[in-house]
N, CA, C and O of each residue as an XYZ file, in Angstrom:
768
protein
N     -10.821     36.562    -21.533
C      -9.624     36.523    -22.339
C      -8.395     36.581    -21.454
O      -8.314     37.367    -20.510
N      -7.454     35.735    -21.784
C      -6.214     35.676    -21.024
C      -5.057     35.718    -22.013
O      -4.926     34.843    -22.868
N      -4.226     36.737    -21.889
C      -3.075     36.859    -22.772
C      -1.774     36.615    -22.012
O      -0.718     37.123    -22.390
N      -1.859     35.841    -20.950
C      -0.670     35.556    -20.147
C       0.394     34.901    -21.022
O       0.115     33.980    -21.789
N       1.601     35.394    -20.888
C       2.774     34.910    -21.613
C       2.744     35.202    -23.115
O       3.588     34.693    -23.852
N       1.795     36.007    -23.579
C       1.779     36.423    -24.983
C       2.632     37.682    -25.096
O       2.407     38.666    -24.392
N       3.612     37.634    -25.991
C       4.511     38.771    -26.217
C       3.966     39.587    -27.387
O       3.955     39.136    -28.533
N       3.516     40.795    -27.067
C       2.890     41.652    -28.059
C       3.783     42.846    -28.379
O       4.102     43.651    -27.505
N       4.180     42.947    -29.646
C       4.814     44.173    -30.118
C       3.700     45.175    -30.372
O       2.807     44.912    -31.177
N       3.737     46.305    -29.710
C       2.646     47.289    -29.786
C       3.199     48.570    -30.380
O       3.961     49.290    -29.735
N       2.809     48.848    -31.619
C       3.372     49.969    -32.382
C       2.424     51.156    -32.398
O       1.227     51.014    -32.650
N       2.979     52.324    -32.127
C       2.257     53.592    -32.266
C       2.788     54.309    -33.501
O       3.993     54.519    -33.636
N       1.873     54.685    -34.411
C       2.250     55.566    -35.512
C       1.439     56.849    -35.362
O       0.606     56.944    -34.460
N       1.663     57.831    -36.222
C       1.286     59.210    -35.972
C      -0.153     59.666    -35.990
O      -0.386     60.853    -36.220
N      -1.117     58.831    -35.770
C      -2.491     59.324    -35.638
C      -2.689     59.770    -34.189
O      -3.319     59.078    -33.390
N      -2.143     60.928    -33.875
C      -2.038     61.395    -32.489
C      -3.387     61.550    -31.798
O      -3.474     61.429    -30.576
N      -4.437     61.815    -32.565
C      -5.761     62.005    -31.962
C      -6.297     60.733    -31.321
O      -7.241     60.792    -30.533
N      -5.707     59.577    -31.648
C      -6.175     58.314    -31.066
C      -5.206     57.735    -30.028
O      -5.428     56.632    -29.530
N      -4.148     58.457    -29.700
C      -3.156     57.932    -28.749
C      -3.770     57.590    -27.394
O      -3.466     56.536    -26.834
N      -4.616     58.445    -26.863
C      -5.196     58.180    -25.538
C      -6.000     56.888    -25.543
O      -5.892     56.086    -24.615
N      -6.813     56.680    -26.588
C      -7.585     55.429    -26.689
C      -6.666     54.230    -26.826
O      -6.888     53.190    -26.205
N      -5.631     54.381    -27.645
C      -4.705     53.283    -27.870
C      -3.953     52.912    -26.586
O      -3.816     51.733    -26.262
N      -3.478     53.907    -25.870
C      -2.761     53.637    -24.617
C      -3.689     52.952    -23.617
O      -3.261     52.051    -22.895
N      -4.929     53.360    -23.567
C      -5.901     52.718    -22.685
C      -6.075     51.244    -23.044
O      -6.138     50.398    -22.152
N      -6.154     50.924    -24.344
C      -6.297     49.528    -24.777
C      -5.030     48.742    -24.467
O      -5.102     47.571    -24.093
N      -3.872     49.374    -24.619
C      -2.612     48.726    -24.293
C      -2.592     48.335    -22.815
O      -2.159     47.238    -22.461
N      -3.062     49.236    -21.961
C      -3.104     48.959    -20.526
C      -4.079     47.824    -20.215
O      -3.837     47.034    -19.303
N      -5.185     47.736    -20.969
C      -6.119     46.618    -20.793
C      -5.435     45.295    -21.111
O      -5.646     44.302    -20.414
N      -4.617     45.275    -22.158
C      -3.900     44.048    -22.526
C      -2.917     43.639    -21.439
O      -2.741     42.453    -21.159
N      -2.284     44.630    -20.832
C      -1.360     44.341    -19.725
C      -2.121     43.714    -18.569
O      -1.636     42.761    -17.959
N      -3.309     44.235    -18.254
C      -4.142     43.661    -17.185
C      -4.546     42.228    -17.493
O      -4.776     41.429    -16.584
N      -4.631     41.904    -18.790
C      -4.999     40.551    -19.202
C      -3.779     39.634    -19.304
O      -3.881     38.500    -19.774
N      -2.626     40.138    -18.859
C      -1.434     39.300    -18.758
C      -0.418     39.438    -19.868
O       0.631     38.797    -19.809
N      -0.684     40.245    -20.874
C       0.245     40.375    -22.001
C       1.529     41.081    -21.598
O       1.521     41.982    -20.758
N       2.626     40.664    -22.203
C       3.897     41.362    -22.083
C       4.007     42.269    -23.302
O       4.133     41.782    -24.425
N       3.962     43.566    -23.094
C       3.962     44.539    -24.179
C       5.368     45.060    -24.441
O       6.046     45.550    -23.538
N       5.786     44.943    -25.690
C       7.036     45.539    -26.152
C       6.638     46.769    -26.975
O       6.185     46.625    -28.111
N       6.799     47.970    -26.422
C       6.344     49.175    -27.133
C       7.315     49.614    -28.218
O       8.535     49.557    -28.061
N       6.723     50.057    -29.329
C       7.484     50.515    -30.487
C       6.818     51.792    -30.978
O       5.590     51.879    -31.004
N       7.601     52.769    -31.361
C       7.038     54.015    -31.890
C       7.752     54.404    -33.171
O       8.964     54.233    -33.305
N       6.972     54.933    -34.115
C       7.556     55.497    -35.326
C       8.368     56.736    -34.943
O       8.252     57.249    -33.829
N       9.182     57.202    -35.873
C       9.966     58.411    -35.600
C       9.076     59.564    -35.160
O       9.345     60.214    -34.150
N       8.006     59.818    -35.927
C       7.142     60.955    -35.621
C       6.412     60.787    -34.294
O       6.331     61.737    -33.515
N       5.886     59.610    -34.027
C       5.145     59.441    -32.780
C       6.066     59.567    -31.566
O       5.620     59.966    -30.490
N       7.330     59.233    -31.730
C       8.288     59.329    -30.628
C       8.782     60.759    -30.406
O       9.168     61.114    -29.293
N       8.771     61.577    -31.453
C       9.427     62.887    -31.374
C       8.522     64.108    -31.417
O       8.932     65.178    -30.969
N       7.307     63.987    -31.938
C       6.492     65.178    -32.170
C       5.552     65.507    -31.020
O       4.855     64.641    -30.492
N       5.552     66.784    -30.645
C       4.534     67.307    -29.739
C       3.390     67.823    -30.610
O       3.623     68.487    -31.620
N       2.161     67.517    -30.216
C       1.007     67.957    -30.997
C      -0.044     68.537    -30.058
O       0.147     68.573    -28.842
N      -1.139     68.985    -30.625
C      -2.223     69.513    -29.794
C      -2.874     68.407    -28.958
O      -3.658     68.689    -28.052
N      -2.547     67.150    -29.265
C      -3.117     66.029    -28.512
C      -2.219     65.584    -27.361
O      -2.605     64.709    -26.586
N      -1.032     66.167    -27.237
C      -0.151     65.837    -26.129
C       1.311     65.953    -26.494
O       1.677     66.063    -27.664
N       2.141     65.926    -25.459
C       3.587     66.026    -25.646
C       4.185     64.627    -25.756
O       3.787     63.702    -25.048
N       5.145     64.500    -26.659
C       5.795     63.211    -26.898
C       6.352     62.619    -25.605
O       6.157     61.434    -25.334
N       7.042     63.431    -24.807
C       7.640     62.908    -23.572
C       6.603     62.382    -22.589
O       6.863     61.416    -21.872
N       5.427     63.011    -22.549
C       4.367     62.525    -21.662
C       3.867     61.155    -22.113
O       3.653     60.269    -21.286
N       3.680     60.978    -23.432
C       3.258     59.675    -23.947
C       4.333     58.626    -23.686
O       4.025     57.511    -23.265
N       5.583     58.975    -23.932
C       6.693     58.046    -23.738
C       6.753     57.578    -22.289
O       6.863     56.379    -22.034
N       6.682     58.504    -21.340
C       6.727     58.133    -19.917
C       5.572     57.216    -19.543
O       5.770     56.219    -18.849
N       4.368     57.545    -19.999
C       3.194     56.735    -19.689
C       3.348     55.323    -20.251
O       3.075     54.345    -19.555
N       3.778     55.215    -21.494
C       3.936     53.910    -22.143
C       5.017     53.091    -21.452
O       4.803     51.918    -21.146
N       6.161     53.687    -21.204
C       7.261     52.940    -20.577
C       6.932     52.555    -19.143
O       7.255     51.448    -18.715
N       6.290     53.454    -18.389
C       5.904     53.118    -17.013
C       4.862     52.006    -16.982
O       4.902     51.140    -16.108
N       3.941     52.029    -17.921
C       2.878     51.026    -17.956
C       3.397     49.654    -18.355
O       2.987     48.643    -17.786
N       4.303     49.614    -19.337
C       4.777     48.322    -19.852
C       5.977     47.776    -19.081
O       6.214     46.568    -19.061
N       6.730     48.674    -18.449
C       7.964     48.251    -17.800
C       9.080     47.999    -18.803
O      10.120     47.443    -18.450
N       8.869     48.404    -20.048
C       9.866     48.204    -21.106
C      10.194     49.531    -21.779
O       9.343     50.414    -21.883
N      11.432     49.661    -22.232
C      11.821     50.831    -23.009
C      11.194     50.750    -24.389
O      11.020     49.664    -24.942
N      10.860     51.895    -24.934
C      10.274     51.954    -26.271
C      11.364     51.754    -27.320
O      12.427     52.371    -27.257
N      11.080     50.882    -28.281
C      11.936     50.748    -29.457
C      11.550     51.889    -30.395
O      10.391     51.999    -30.794
N      12.511     52.733    -30.746
C      12.192     53.910    -31.559
C      13.225     54.189    -32.644
O      13.294     55.296    -33.178
N      14.026     53.180    -32.964
C      14.986     53.300    -34.057
C      14.861     52.076    -34.958
O      14.370     51.029    -34.535
N      15.303     52.215    -36.189
C      15.302     51.076    -37.108
C      16.233     49.987    -36.593
O      15.889     48.806    -36.627
N      17.409     50.381    -36.117
C      18.363     49.401    -35.584
C      17.784     48.675    -34.368
O      18.038     47.485    -34.179
N      17.017     49.377    -33.554
C      16.400     48.737    -32.389
C      15.300     47.766    -32.764
O      15.063     46.794    -32.047
N      14.618     48.013    -33.889
C      13.508     47.162    -34.320
C      13.968     45.922    -35.080
O      13.277     44.903    -35.067
N      15.098     45.991    -35.728
C      15.548     44.898    -36.591
C      15.676     43.551    -35.878
O      15.323     42.540    -36.484
N      16.160     43.466    -34.622
C      16.323     42.159    -33.977
C      15.029     41.475    -33.526
O      15.074     40.340    -33.053
N      13.885     42.138    -33.663
C      12.630     41.573    -33.164
C      12.388     40.171    -33.719
O      12.092     39.248    -32.960
N      12.511     40.005    -35.018
C      12.291     38.697    -35.629
C      13.374     37.680    -35.308
O      13.067     36.589    -34.829
N      14.648     38.019    -35.564
C      15.704     37.047    -35.287
C      15.740     36.576    -33.833
O      16.067     35.419    -33.567
N      15.409     37.455    -32.895
C      15.422     37.075    -31.476
C      14.075     36.527    -31.001
O      13.924     36.149    -29.840
N      13.084     36.489    -31.924
C      11.745     35.985    -31.608
C      11.157     36.666    -30.373
O      10.698     36.017    -29.433
N      11.188     37.999    -30.413
C      10.734     38.792    -29.274
C       9.219     38.915    -29.191
O       8.692     39.256    -28.132
N       8.498     38.641    -30.298
C       7.051     38.866    -30.325
C       6.299     37.648    -30.852
O       6.774     36.926    -31.729
N       5.096     37.441    -30.281
C       4.178     36.409    -30.784
C       3.172     37.016    -31.754
O       2.670     36.340    -32.652
N       2.890     38.283    -31.562
C       1.934     39.005    -32.395
C       2.348     40.476    -32.387
O       2.911     40.967    -31.409
N       2.065     41.163    -33.474
C       2.400     42.583    -33.592
C       1.104     43.347    -33.828
O       0.266     42.935    -34.630
N       0.949     44.462    -33.123
C      -0.234     45.314    -33.273
C       0.232     46.712    -33.635
O       1.131     47.259    -32.996
N      -0.382     47.291    -34.663
C      -0.122     48.689    -35.001
C      -1.391     49.445    -34.640
O      -2.416     49.327    -35.312
N      -1.303     50.222    -33.569
C      -2.504     50.856    -33.008
C      -2.133     52.209    -32.400
O      -1.631     52.254    -31.277
N      -2.366     53.293    -33.103
C      -3.045     53.423    -34.377
C      -2.102     53.184    -35.547
O      -0.887     53.355    -35.441
N      -2.703     52.780    -36.673
C      -1.947     52.599    -37.905
C      -2.398     53.650    -38.913
O      -3.554     53.663    -39.335
N      -1.498     54.511    -39.286
C      -1.810     55.602    -40.212
C      -1.847     55.111    -41.661
O      -1.363     54.025    -41.981
N      -2.424     55.927    -42.510
C      -2.403     55.648    -43.940
C      -0.987     55.612    -44.479
O      -0.686     54.823    -45.375
N      -0.123     56.442    -43.952
C       1.274     56.460    -44.361
C       1.929     55.106    -44.097
O       2.621     54.569    -44.961
N       1.712     54.557    -42.907
C       2.302     53.259    -42.567
C       1.683     52.151    -43.411
O       2.391     51.252    -43.865
N       0.372     52.204    -43.625
C      -0.280     51.203    -44.480
C       0.321     51.233    -45.878
O       0.599     50.183    -46.457
N       0.522     52.429    -46.423
C       1.116     52.554    -47.756
C       2.507     51.937    -47.803
O       2.853     51.232    -48.751
N       3.289     52.204    -46.788
C       4.646     51.667    -46.756
C       4.634     50.145    -46.660
O       5.383     49.477    -47.372
N       3.793     49.588    -45.787
C       3.728     48.133    -45.651
C       3.230     47.476    -46.935
O       3.759     46.447    -47.354
N       2.215     48.069    -47.558
C       1.647     47.502    -48.782
C       2.665     47.492    -49.921
O       2.591     46.652    -50.818
N       3.612     48.424    -49.884
C       4.606     48.535    -50.960
C       6.013     48.171    -50.508
O       6.990     48.472    -51.194
N       6.113     47.521    -49.351
C       7.375     47.015    -48.802
C       8.446     48.097    -48.678
O       9.600     47.901    -49.057
N       8.031     49.239    -48.140
C       8.973     50.327    -47.858
C       9.295     50.258    -46.364
O       8.424     50.457    -45.517
N      10.535     49.980    -46.065
C      10.950     49.751    -44.676
C      11.915     50.855    -44.279
O      13.130     50.707    -44.411
N      11.362     51.974    -43.786
C      12.212     53.128    -43.490
C      11.861     53.794    -42.162
O      12.246     54.940    -41.930
N      11.140     53.098    -41.289
C      10.821     53.617    -39.959
C      10.945     52.476    -38.957
O      10.961     51.313    -39.361
N      11.033     52.773    -37.669
C      11.024     51.697    -36.675
C       9.759     50.847    -36.762
O       9.801     49.639    -36.529
N       8.632     51.480    -37.100
C       7.367     50.745    -37.189
C       7.401     49.717    -38.312
O       7.073     48.550    -38.101
N       7.797     50.153    -39.506
C       7.804     49.216    -40.630
C       8.898     48.162    -40.480
O       8.704     47.017    -40.888
N      10.030     48.521    -39.910
C      11.080     47.528    -39.661
C      10.615     46.493    -38.641
O      10.899     45.305    -38.792
N       9.907     46.932    -37.611
C       9.402     45.988    -36.600
C       8.466     44.976    -37.245
O       8.552     43.781    -36.964
N       7.568     45.452    -38.109
C       6.638     44.544    -38.781
C       7.394     43.585    -39.688
O       7.151     42.379    -39.653
N       8.302     44.105    -40.496
C       9.071     43.245    -41.406
C       9.836     42.181    -40.629
O       9.827     41.009    -41.005
N      10.485     42.577    -39.567
C      11.272     41.648    -38.771
C      10.383     40.586    -38.129
O      10.737     39.407    -38.106
N       9.238     41.002    -37.612
C       8.275     40.087    -36.987
C       7.729     39.083    -38.010
O       7.590     37.898    -37.709
N       7.418     39.570    -39.233
C       6.826     38.715    -40.260
C       7.753     37.604    -40.735
O       7.288     36.607    -41.286
N       9.043     37.761    -40.532
C       9.960     36.697    -40.960
C       9.660     35.387    -40.238
O      10.062     34.319    -40.699
N       8.953     35.463    -39.100
C       8.584     34.272    -38.337
C       7.168     33.792    -38.657
O       6.630     32.922    -37.970
N       6.563     34.369    -39.714
C       5.245     33.933    -40.181
C       4.181     34.071    -39.088
O       3.362     33.176    -38.879
N       4.215     35.215    -38.397
C       3.309     35.472    -37.278
C       2.360     36.625    -37.610
O       2.642     37.415    -38.511
N       1.232     36.730    -36.889
C       0.209     37.727    -37.229
C       0.574     39.166    -36.883
O       1.253     39.455    -35.897
N       0.079     40.057    -37.758
C       0.183     41.504    -37.575
C      -1.240     42.058    -37.607
O      -1.991     41.813    -38.551
N      -1.600     42.803    -36.569
C      -2.929     43.406    -36.487
C      -2.836     44.890    -36.787
O      -1.968     45.593    -36.270
N      -3.747     45.352    -37.635
C      -3.794     46.763    -37.995
C      -5.062     47.380    -37.421
O      -6.172     46.955    -37.740
N      -4.884     48.385    -36.571
C      -5.997     49.195    -36.048
C      -5.895     50.544    -36.758
O      -5.214     51.461    -36.299
N      -6.578     50.634    -37.865
C      -6.419     51.755    -38.791
C      -6.999     53.054    -38.238
O      -8.002     53.056    -37.525
N      -6.343     54.148    -38.585
C      -6.847     55.487    -38.284
C      -6.240     56.437    -39.307
O      -5.098     56.876    -39.172
N      -7.034     56.747    -40.339
C      -6.512     57.594    -41.408
C      -7.630     58.362    -42.104
O      -8.748     57.867    -42.249
N      -7.311     59.564    -42.526
C      -8.279     60.423    -43.214
C      -8.427     60.106    -44.695
O      -9.341     60.627    -45.334
N      -7.556     59.264    -45.271
C      -7.639     59.016    -46.711
C      -7.900     57.549    -47.056
O      -7.558     57.100    -48.150
N      -8.500     56.808    -46.138
C      -8.727     55.379    -46.344
C      -9.651     55.078    -47.515
O      -9.451     54.098    -48.233
N     -10.653     55.913    -47.708
C     -11.634     55.650    -48.762
C     -11.344     56.464    -50.021
O     -12.224     56.669    -50.858
N     -10.109     56.921    -50.143
C      -9.683     57.613    -51.359
C      -8.357     57.001    -51.787
O      -8.316     55.826    -52.154
N      -7.289     57.756    -51.750
C      -6.009     57.297    -52.302
C      -5.419     56.088    -51.588
O      -4.602     55.379    -52.175
N      -5.801     55.833    -50.357
C      -5.213     54.712    -49.630
C      -6.045     53.434    -49.704
O      -5.631     52.404    -49.173
N      -7.197     53.479    -50.345
C      -8.051     52.285    -50.435
C      -7.311     51.121    -51.096
O      -7.457     49.972    -50.679
N      -6.529     51.416    -52.115
C      -5.773     50.369    -52.812
C      -4.797     49.663    -51.871
O      -4.670     48.440    -51.908
N      -4.115     50.429    -51.036
C      -3.134     49.835    -50.123
C      -3.805     49.008    -49.030
O      -3.287     47.966    -48.629
N      -4.946     49.468    -48.555
C      -5.704     48.685    -47.578
C      -6.111     47.359    -48.207
O      -6.004     46.305    -47.581
N      -6.577     47.422    -49.448
C      -6.948     46.205    -50.169
C      -5.791     45.231    -50.303
O      -5.974     44.022    -50.160
N      -4.602     45.749    -50.576
C      -3.420     44.878    -50.678
C      -3.180     44.133    -49.369
O      -2.924     42.929    -49.373
N      -3.263     44.856    -48.246
C      -2.993     44.208    -46.956
C      -4.115     43.267    -46.544
O      -3.864     42.254    -45.891
N      -5.350     43.590    -46.917
C      -6.462     42.679    -46.621
C      -6.268     41.327    -47.300
O      -6.743     40.304    -46.805
N      -5.575     41.325    -48.424
C      -5.356     40.095    -49.188
C      -3.997     39.456    -48.932
O      -3.653     38.458    -49.565
N      -3.230     40.017    -48.017
C      -1.894     39.504    -47.762
C      -1.893     38.618    -46.520
O      -2.556     38.918    -45.527
N      -1.157     37.549    -46.587
C      -1.047     36.604    -45.473
C      -0.490     37.293    -44.236
O       0.398     38.141    -44.325
N      -1.022     36.917    -43.091
C      -0.572     37.349    -41.761
C      -0.997     38.748    -41.354
O      -0.621     39.203    -40.274
N      -1.769     39.452    -42.182
C      -2.296     40.760    -41.795
C      -3.763     40.614    -41.421
O      -4.546     39.994    -42.142
N      -4.122     41.197    -40.279
C      -5.494     41.132    -39.770
C      -5.914     42.530    -39.342
O      -5.131     43.262    -38.737
N      -7.145     42.898    -39.656
C      -7.636     44.234    -39.355
C      -8.623     44.207    -38.197
O      -9.500     43.346    -38.129
N      -8.464     45.166    -37.283
C      -9.495     45.438    -36.283
C     -10.680     46.016    -37.060
O     -10.479     46.885    -37.908
N     -11.909     45.560    -36.798
C     -13.054     46.127    -37.515
C     -13.042     47.658    -37.465
O     -12.677     48.261    -36.456
N     -13.453     48.270    -38.584
C     -13.365     49.722    -38.701
C     -14.635     50.308    -39.293
O     -15.495     49.600    -39.817
N     -14.722     51.651    -39.186
C     -15.901     52.366    -39.693
C     -15.504     53.788    -40.066
O     -14.428     54.265    -39.707
N     -16.390     54.450    -40.789
C     -16.202     55.879    -41.029
C     -16.405     56.590    -39.702
O     -17.375     56.322    -38.992
N     -15.498     57.489    -39.365
C     -15.615     58.178    -38.075
C     -16.409     59.464    -38.170
O     -16.961     59.913    -37.166
N     -16.485     60.072    -39.349
C     -17.277     61.288    -39.521
C     -17.586     61.455    -41.013
O     -16.919     62.229    -41.699
N     -18.601     60.729    -41.521
C     -18.854     60.723    -42.963
C     -19.296     62.066    -43.539
O     -19.235     62.257    -44.754
N     -19.735     62.990    -42.706
C     -20.185     64.285    -43.214
C     -19.010     65.220    -43.491
O     -18.878     65.738    -44.600
N     -18.167     65.434    -42.504
C     -17.071     66.393    -42.688
C     -15.747     65.733    -43.106
O     -14.848     66.412    -43.602
N     -15.626     64.391    -42.905
C     -14.421     63.661    -43.327
C     -14.862     62.385    -44.057
O     -14.713     61.287    -43.520
N     -15.396     62.518    -45.260
C     -16.015     61.376    -45.930
C     -15.069     60.242    -46.309
O     -15.536     59.142    -46.603
N     -13.758     60.468    -46.313
C     -12.805     59.419    -46.697
C     -12.094     58.801    -45.501
O     -11.242     57.928    -45.670
N     -12.432     59.239    -44.309
C     -11.742     58.845    -43.086
C     -12.370     57.596    -42.463
O     -13.592     57.459    -42.399
N     -11.499     56.688    -42.004
C     -11.979     55.545    -41.224
C     -11.096     55.380    -39.986
O      -9.941     55.804    -39.947
N     -11.694     54.745    -38.982
C     -10.974     54.477    -37.740
C     -11.414     53.121    -37.211
O     -12.576     52.733    -37.338
N     -10.468     52.410    -36.618
C     -10.761     51.104    -36.034
C     -11.641     51.262    -34.805
O     -11.597     52.283    -34.118
N     -12.431     50.249    -34.541
C     -13.191     50.169    -33.294
C     -12.264     49.553    -32.253
O     -12.170     48.330    -32.140
N     -11.585     50.403    -31.498
C     -10.578     49.928    -30.550
C     -11.157     48.949    -29.529
O     -10.414     48.155    -28.953
N     -12.464     48.993    -29.296
C     -13.084     48.043    -28.367
C     -13.050     46.617    -28.892
O     -13.304     45.676    -28.140
N     -12.741     46.442    -30.171
C     -12.673     45.109    -30.774
C     -11.244     44.563    -30.818
O     -11.004     43.503    -31.396
N     -10.302     45.276    -30.216
C      -8.898     44.871    -30.309
C      -8.645     43.495    -29.695
O      -8.004     42.652    -30.324
N      -9.133     43.255    -28.491
C      -8.877     41.972    -27.832
C      -9.437     40.811    -28.642
O      -8.774     39.786    -28.802
N     -10.657     40.968    -29.153
C     -11.275     39.908    -29.953
C     -10.487     39.675    -31.239
O     -10.322     38.535    -31.673
N     -10.000     40.760    -31.848
C      -9.204     40.632    -33.069
C      -7.931     39.845    -32.783
O      -7.516     39.018    -33.594
N      -7.313     40.098    -31.638
C      -6.108     39.349    -31.248
C      -6.430     37.865    -31.117
O      -5.692     37.023    -31.628
N      -7.527     37.541    -30.436
C      -7.919     36.133    -30.263
C      -8.029     35.432    -31.613
O      -7.512     34.329    -31.793
N      -8.705     36.080    -32.558
C      -8.879     35.486    -33.879
C      -7.551     35.388    -34.612
O      -7.242     34.350    -35.197
N      -6.766     36.454    -34.589
C      -5.500     36.476    -35.320
C      -4.540     35.409    -34.809
O      -3.795     34.824    -35.595
N      -4.546     35.147    -33.515
C      -3.685     34.093    -32.965
C      -4.084     32.719    -33.491
O      -3.304     31.771    -33.409
N      -5.315     32.608    -34.037
C      -5.779     31.365    -34.682
C      -5.723     31.501    -36.206
O      -6.276     30.676    -36.933
N      -5.046     32.557    -36.680
C      -4.914     32.833    -38.114
C      -6.261     33.057    -38.797
O      -6.495     32.577    -39.906
N      -7.141     33.792    -38.119
C      -8.456     34.114    -38.671
C      -8.693     35.618    -38.592
O      -8.288     36.281    -37.637
N      -9.357     36.137    -39.617
C      -9.784     37.540    -39.614
C     -11.144     37.621    -38.934
O     -12.087     36.944    -39.343
N     -11.247     38.444    -37.899
C     -12.544     38.641    -37.240
C     -13.523     39.237    -38.259
O     -13.136     40.003    -39.142
N     -14.772     38.872    -38.115
C     -15.778     39.343    -39.053
C     -17.054     39.665    -38.305
O     -17.346     38.989    -37.319
N     -17.839     40.663    -38.712
C     -17.605     41.498    -39.892
C     -16.483     42.504    -39.651
O     -16.234     42.934    -38.524
N     -15.823     42.860    -40.733
C     -14.704     43.797    -40.636
C     -15.188     45.237    -40.676
O     -14.484     46.138    -40.220
N     -16.388     45.468    -41.218
C     -16.970     46.800    -41.255
C     -17.985     46.936    -40.128
O     -18.899     46.120    -40.008
N     -17.828     47.951    -39.315
C     -18.751     48.191    -38.202
C     -20.009     48.876    -38.705
O     -20.912     49.164    -37.919
């Protein structure tokens, strides 16, 4: 796989437990030639959690990509008009962000980046990570599965015994999902 000259908007939303995996996949894309434009939701940019400090993630992301993180709504709005991205990836994508996208609520840098990118009729990849996917958020996932330009990284239940409603993307399938999405195809099977 070669992503040379592909401009990827790479969005982090608040599933902090998957940040390390996501950053690792982002670095793999850079090795494959992609130009990464990093974007973070308000919470992912500002919150320290038991999974790491916000400033440590920010430094790692900016040093790896060579680009400043877009972390405001005003900073995300020009993405579409300036044609800054060929494809947008939300990795990880929380249930909160899925709900907002499914219902066209644009109130974070993440959702504004997607809205702005979609004005150019280009693909958006969702690498889901949420504890309520198979309960209250199932409807919103269904909406995006049926909406043009949205593509999902294959996903599975991450712990069906203690978290029966939780699903997480198979981050190892991210590159393949990008290949398919750039051809306007959903990789299949979508369930791992």
